[in-house]
N, C-alpha and C positions, 0 to 999 in steps of 0.2 A: 315667500314662493311656492307655489303649488307642489303636493307631493307627488304631482306628476311627473314633474322633473326628474327625480329620484330615481323612478318606475322606468323612464326613457332612459337614462341614464344605464341602468343595469339591463333593461333588453338590449341593448346595441352592444354592452359588453360580451352578453351571452351568445346573441348571433355571430359578430364576431369571431368569439370562439370556436365558433364553427366553423369558421373559413370565411364568411360573407364580409365583405368589405364595407356596404353600407354607407359610402360617403355622399352620396344624395340624401340618401334618410337623415344622418346626422347634421345636417344645414338644414332640412326641411323640416321635419318632425317637432323641433323647435318653435319654430313659426307658429305651428298648429296649436302646441300649446298655450302660445302667448295669445291666439284667437279665443283659445276655452278661455282664458283667466279675462280677456276682455268683455267676454259676455258670461263672466260669472258663474262661472260652471267649473267644477271639480273632478269631473269626470267626462269621458267619453259617451256622444250619443250620437246616434245616426243623421238627425236632423243638423247637425252644427258640422257633422265630419262633412257632409255635403253642402251644405254653406262656404265651408271655406272650401272644398276642392274649386267649390265654382265660382271663387272669387279671382278675380275682379271680374265686372261682366264684360263678357268676350272673350274668356278665356279658353284655349284650346280644347277640343276633346281630349284629346289625346295625352293633354298634359292633366287635366282634371282628374283622368281615368288614374295615372300615374300616381297622383299626389294620394288617392283614394285608397290605391293599393297601397301605399305606405302605411297610410291608419291605420287597413285592417290588419295589417302584420303585427302592429304594435296593440291594437284593441283584442287581438285574440289573446297575447301574451298576458296582457291588463285582466282582460277576462278574469285568470284561473286567479287572481289577486284582490281581485274589487268586484262583485257581484252588478252592481251599477254598473258596469260597464256595458255598450252594445255594442255589437260587432258590425259592420254595414255589409249587407247580402253583397255577395261573390257576381251578382250581375247587375250590382248600383256600379253604373260609369266605368264599364268594362272596356277594357285595351286589348282586341283580338289578336290585332296585328302584332303585337308585342310580347302578348302575357303567354305566358305556356298552360298548358292545361293543371287544373288542381288536381295532383293524384289522390286517390283513395286509399288509404291505409285499412286493409282488412281486422279484422279481429279476429281470435284465432277459431271463436266459434263457426264464424260465418265462411272460412275457409274449409271447414268440417262441413259446413252445410253447404258447401259446392260441390265438395268429394262427392258428400253422401248422392246429390243431386245427379252426378254425370254416374253414378252405379246405378242408376234407375235407367241407361240406355241398353238399347239391346245388343246380345254379343260381345266381342271385343272390344266396342267401341266404349262402354260403359267401363271397363278395366283400364282401357288406355288413357281415357280422360282425367279419371281419377288418380292414375299415375302423374300424368301429366301436370294435374294442379299440384300434388303434394310436392313433385319435385320442383317445381316454380316456386314455390313457397317455401323451401326447405334451402333453395342453394341460391335464389335471387337472380337464378342463370335469363338472359334473352330467351324468347323465344323461338326464335332462329335456331337459339345454338341447341334450345333442347330438341327439336326439330330434326336437327342435322346429326345428333348424337348417333353413332352406330352400337352396337351389341359390344365388339369389343372394348368401345370405350368406358367399359365398366370395369373396374377390379376390384371384386368383391375380397378378393383377401387383403388388400390393404385400404379397404375404407374408401375407394377414391374413384373419378372419374375426369377423361380427360375430356376438354371441349379444343376440339381439333378445328373448329369455324368458327371462332369469335370476331366479332367489331375488327374492323383496320384489317385482317388477316393475323392475328395474334391468338397462339393457341394458349392452354392454360392449364392445369390440375386443381381440380376443386377437392377437397378433402370432405368426405361424408359421414353425417352422424350414422350410430351402425343402424339403426331405425330406418333411416332413408337407403341403406345398402338391402335390409332385410325386404323392405318391401319392391322393390327395383327385382329382387329376388323372385319372389312372389309372383311380380307381372311376369319376368321370363317363361317362367313355369305353364302360366296361363296363356301368355303369348304362342308357346311351342305346342301345345295343345291344337291349338286355334291353325295355327299355321304353321307343320313340323317344318315345310321345304318352302317358305317365306319367297319372296319376289324381289324382296330387299333388305341390306343388310342392317335397315335402321331400327334402331331399339324401341321406338315406339312405333307399332305399326297400324295401318286400317282395317279395315273391315277385309278388304280386298287384300291383302299383306302388302302392303307399299307403304313408302314411307308419307307422314300426313303432310297436308296441302297447308301453307300458311294461312291462305285466306279462309278456307276451310276450318280452320283450327279457331281463329276469330271470330266466325259465324256461329260454331257450333257452343260458346264459352259464351255468346251474347244470348243464347237459349236458355244455358245451364244459369245464368245471372239471374232472368225472368224465373225461369222454375225455380230457385231457391228464392225466391220473392226479395232479392236485394235491385231490384233496379229502381227502387224509389228514393237509393238512400242519396244522402244529401254529403257534400256539396253538389256532387255527381255521379252518375252512371258507373259503379265499377269497372274496371277494365282489366284483359290478362295481363296488362304490363305493369298494371298497380300491383303486381303479386311481387315485384322488384321492386318496387320502391317499400313496399312492408316490411321484406327481409333487411332493407338498409335502415330504415327507422327502427326496427324491432330490435337490431344489432347493437344501435347506438342505446339505446334505452338497457338493454340489457348490461352493457358497462358500463353505464354511470351507476347502473341500482351496485353494480357489484364493487365499484369504486374504483375502479379500471383507469389507465391514463387515460383517455377517450383520443386526445389529441396524438398520441405516439400511435396508438395502433390504426388510424384512419388511412395510413397506406399500406395495411394491412387487407383493410376491407376495400380500397379502391383493386387492389390485386386482384381480390375476390372476384369483384364485379367483371374484372375484366376492363377497368378504364385506362387510357395513358397515363394519368395523373392523378391527383386526392383532387384537384382543383374540377374536374370531371363530378367527383361522386359529390359534391358536396350539394349540387340540386337533389340529388335523393334525401338527403336530409332537411327537406323543410323542415321547419318546428310545428309540433303539434304541440298543444297543450300541457301535454302527458312531459313531451321532451324537453320543454322551455321550462319547466316548473324544477325538472332534474338538474339542468344547467344551469338555470338560476341559485338552487342549492349550493350546488358545488362550486360556485363564485362566490355566494355567500361564506362558506364554512372556509375557504382559502384566506379569504378577507380577515375573517376574526383571529386565524394562527398566524398567519402574517406580522413580523414582527415590528 
């Protein structure tokens, strides 16, 4: 039996530990491994993945795309263990009607680059957008939630802010790091100098002294992505919502590195993000190679110490 079978078992265990059912993958991916063995290969190649996904002749494009997506997930995991592994491109047999956009996970350096690009804007807009990007990165808030914040929603003494207009109408409290509170205080001082008597109670103000507009924020962020030189990133151009995804993935990676009980902490992350249940949080925990490697190492150590 090919070593790929052991790697597949490990992959499924790791992903299921993160909350993914993977019932279909558990049935279909062993068929792919049998296909590889039939062709005398002990590693994944794009050509073999494509041949399997398109078999038999006449298979629907939807099913071929779904099978390719399953292989892509497994290959992404395997590539960290076997450098011979070829990961099928995301635009090979895509299924746009059922596949969500692949999130982009920012590095800390890229977030700093975006904030630096924002500071090149004119007037209060520079400080507003640098603060907005930093706040989204530090809290994982939704863009609409950040725009809806009022000045009174920030409690500097308790290092906390209140999201009063969350999704589904649910409010929640977010504990802030001291550096985040300090950055918000610095922004408030800059805001008061420009607009001592603003037309809005909004925390983040436009140059006109009004609350930021959702569509304008997205357009401004797109320009910042280009100005920061991030527009050609792969697998897709970064979006502002990807700051939320980055927060979730980075939190999970940090917990694994700290040796924390990740599964026990997931409800806390779900609450912080404003989800109704942890099941809604799992999508944000899309397995990056680093995340899968950390989870795999944790699973391996657990098996080694098991009686």
